C-alpha positions in Angstrom: 18.8 -40.8 -27.0 19.2 -40.2 -30.8 22.2 -39.5 -32.1 23.6 -36.0 -33.2 23.4 -37.2 -36.7 19.9 -38.3 -36.6 18.9 -35.0 -34.7 21.2 -32.4 -37.1 19.0 -29.7 -38.6 15.6 -31.2 -37.8 12.7 -28.5 -38.0 11.3 -27.6 -34.5 8.1 -29.1 -35.8 9.8 -32.3 -36.9 11.6 -32.7 -33.5 8.4 -32.0 -31.6 6.2 -34.7 -33.4 9.1 -37.4 -33.3 9.9 -37.1 -29.4 6.6 -35.9 -27.9 6.2 -39.1 -26.3 9.5 -39.1 -25.0 9.0 -35.7 -23.1 9.9 -35.9 -19.1 7.6 -34.3 -16.9 8.9 -31.5 -14.7 5.7 -30.7 -13.3 1.7 -30.9 -14.6 2.1 -28.4 -17.1 5.8 -28.6 -18.5 7.7 -31.3 -19.9 10.9 -31.4 -21.7 13.2 -33.1 -24.0 16.9 -32.4 -24.7 18.8 -33.1 -28.0 22.4 -32.9 -26.1 23.3 -34.2 -23.2 23.0 -31.9 -20.1 24.0 -32.4 -16.2 21.5 -32.7 -13.6 22.7 -29.4 -12.0 22.5 -27.3 -15.5 18.8 -28.9 -15.9 18.0 -27.4 -12.6 18.8 -24.0 -13.8 17.4 -24.3 -17.2 14.1 -25.8 -16.2 13.2 -26.6 -12.4 14.3 -23.2 -10.6 12.6 -20.9 -13.3 9.4 -23.0 -13.6 9.3 -23.1 -9.7 9.1 -19.4 -9.6 6.3 -18.8 -12.0 3.4 -17.3 -10.9 0.5 -20.0 -10.2 -2.3 -17.5 -12.2 0.6 -17.7 -14.9 0.8 -21.4 -15.2 -3.0 -21.6 -14.9 -2.7 -19.2 -17.8 -0.8 -21.3 -19.9 -1.5 -24.3 -21.9 0.4 -27.6 -21.8 4.1 -26.7 -22.4 7.0 -29.0 -24.0 10.4 -27.3 -23.7 12.9 -28.7 -25.8 16.3 -27.5 -25.1 18.9 -27.5 -28.1 22.4 -26.1 -28.8 21.0 -23.6 -31.3 17.8 -22.5 -33.1 17.9 -21.4 -36.5 15.2 -19.1 -38.1 13.4 -20.9 -40.8 12.9 -19.8 -44.6 9.9 -19.8 -46.9 10.7 -23.7 -47.4 10.6 -24.7 -43.6 10.4 -23.6 -40.0 12.7 -22.9 -37.7 15.3 -25.6 -36.9 17.4 -27.5 -34.3 21.2 -27.2 -35.2 24.3 -28.4 -33.6 26.6 -25.5 -35.3 25.8 -21.8 -34.5 24.0 -20.2 -37.6 25.1 -17.1 -39.0 24.0 -14.2 -37.2 21.3 -13.2 -39.4 19.5 -16.5 -38.9 20.2 -17.2 -35.1 17.3 -16.5 -33.1 17.0 -17.5 -28.9 13.7 -19.8 -29.3 11.2 -20.8 -31.2 7.2 -22.1 -30.7 4.9 -24.0 -32.5 1.6 -25.5 -31.4 1.2 -29.1 -31.3 -2.1 -30.5 -31.1 -2.9 -29.4 -27.4 0.9 -28.9 -26.7 2.6 -25.5 -27.0 6.4 -26.5 -27.8 9.2 -24.0 -27.1 12.7 -24.8 -28.3 15.4 -22.7 -26.6 18.9 -22.6 -27.8 21.5 -23.4 -24.4 25.1 -23.1 -26.1 26.9 -19.8 -26.0 24.4 -18.0 -23.9 24.8 -17.1 -20.1 21.9 -18.5 -17.6 20.4 -15.5 -16.9 20.1 -14.2 -20.5 18.7 -18.1 -20.8 15.9 -16.9 -18.0 15.1 -13.7 -19.9 14.6 -15.6 -23.2 12.6 -18.4 -21.3 10.2 -15.9 -19.7 10.1 -13.9 -22.8 8.5 -16.9 -24.7 6.0 -17.7 -22.0 5.0 -14.1 -21.6 4.2 -14.1 -25.6 2.2 -17.0 -25.2 0.2 -15.9 -22.1 -0.3 -12.3 -23.9 -1.7 -14.0 -26.9 -4.8 -14.9 -24.8 -5.6 -12.5 -22.4 -9.0 -12.7 -20.4 -11.0 -9.4 -21.2 -10.6 -8.3 -17.3 -6.9 -8.3 -17.6 -6.8 -6.7 -21.1 -9.0 -4.0 -19.6 -6.9 -3.1 -16.5 -3.7 -2.9 -18.5 -5.1 -0.9 -21.4 -6.3 1.7 -18.4 -2.8 1.8 -17.2 -1.5 2.5 -20.8 -3.9 5.1 -21.3 -2.9 6.8 -17.9 0.7 6.5 -18.9 0.1 8.3 -22.1 -2.0 11.0 -21.3 0.9 11.8 -18.8 3.3 11.8 -21.8 5.5 9.4 -19.7 8.4 8.7 -21.5 10.2 5.4 -22.2 9.3 1.6 -22.0 10.6 -1.7 -20.5 12.0 -3.2 -23.7 13.1 -2.6 -27.1 10.3 -3.7 -29.1 7.4 -2.0 -27.0 9.5 1.2 -27.1 9.8 1.2 -31.0 6.0 0.4 -30.9 5.4 3.3 -28.6 7.1 5.7 -30.8 5.3 4.9 -34.0 2.0 5.0 -32.0 3.4 8.4 -30.9 4.3 9.8 -34.6 1.5 8.4 -36.2 -1.6 8.7 -34.3 -3.2 11.9 -32.7 -5.1 10.7 -30.2 -2.6 8.1 -28.9 -5.5 6.7 -25.9 -8.1 5.9 -29.0 -8.6 1.9 -29.6 -6.8 1.3 -32.8 -4.7 -1.2 -34.6 -1.6 0.8 -33.5 -2.7 1.2 -29.9 -3.4 -2.4 -29.8 0.1 -3.9 -31.2 1.7 -1.6 -28.8 -0.2 -2.6 -25.8 0.2 -6.0 -26.6 4.1 -5.7 -26.7 4.1 -3.7 -23.4 2.2 -6.2 -21.7 4.5 -8.9 -23.4 8.0 -7.1 -22.2 6.4 -6.2 -18.7 5.2 -10.0 -17.8 9.0 -11.0 -18.9 10.5 -8.5 -16.6 8.2 -9.2 -13.9 8.6 -13.1 -14.2 12.8 -12.7 -14.5 12.6 -10.3 -11.5 10.5 -13.3 -9.4 13.4 -16.0 -10.5 16.2 -13.8 -10.2 18.3 -11.0 -8.5 18.1 -8.4 -11.4 19.1 -4.8 -12.4 16.9 -2.8 -14.7 19.5 -1.2 -17.3 19.3 2.6 -16.9 19.0 4.7 -20.1 17.4 7.3 -22.2 14.6 4.5 -23.6 13.8 3.3 -20.0 10.5 4.2 -18.5 11.0 6.1 -15.2 11.2 3.9 -12.2 8.1 5.3 -10.5 5.8 4.2 -13.5 7.8 0.6 -13.8 6.7 0.2 -10.4 3.2 0.9 -11.0 3.1 -1.8 -13.7 4.9 -4.4 -11.6 2.7 -3.5 -8.7 -0.3 -4.2 -11.2 1.1 -7.6 -12.4 1.5 -8.8 -8.5 -2.2 -8.0 -8.0 -3.1 -10.0 -11.7 0.1 -12.8 -10.8 0.8 -13.0 -7.3 4.4 -14.5 -6.7 4.6 -18.0 -5.6 5.0 -18.5 -1.7 8.6 -17.8 -1.1 9.3 -15.6 -3.7 9.5 -11.9 -3.9 9.5 -9.1 -7.0 10.2 -5.7 -5.2 13.2 -5.1 -3.0 11.9 -4.0 0.1 9.7 -7.7 -0.2 13.3 -9.2 0.1 14.5 -7.4 3.2 11.3 -8.1 5.0 12.0 -12.0 4.4 
């Protein structure tokens, strides 16, 4: 393994180019590289377990993926891209992950220090959901847009997560016909898909609780979204999404 001094403050692009050939396969789709020593038991939690829980149709929608596990990821400035660092960055520059595309390989760099495994899983799935959301087939896009339009027509309050909540509020404030296909609508629908897929993947892997609050979508409509995703991306054999599926196993 390269020394800490050699790896200190390399950009993610530099890391990916330098160590691409040394990435270790996890599956046919995923490989990884670590910039710090990680015990096998921890690697199982960071890679093997969350990857095994990904729906086969989601895996099929992903390009070749390289995962770099590093202590921290620091947001880049105008002079360079995001970086791997061994010292915790300032809060304003500390980001959970970074993504680059490198000649047929999509690389995700994820920080693993000072983060609970459950939160790491959330960030891992959020990064994967963003990759899937960027290249949705038209059939999937149309089904999800239909669901979003039905929710908007019914004036359903709330969203799955913070980003989609803010984009939904912007749409409601600035557009009279909220069902109309506009840039605002597409931005909101894209983020809503990404946030919902993150929740779906995380819920397939782990026993999680959806936080209640004034911004949370009513459970009936959240369930409808999850059922849609179950039809689009059925979970792997042996995995469940909804509570009653767990009870029936």
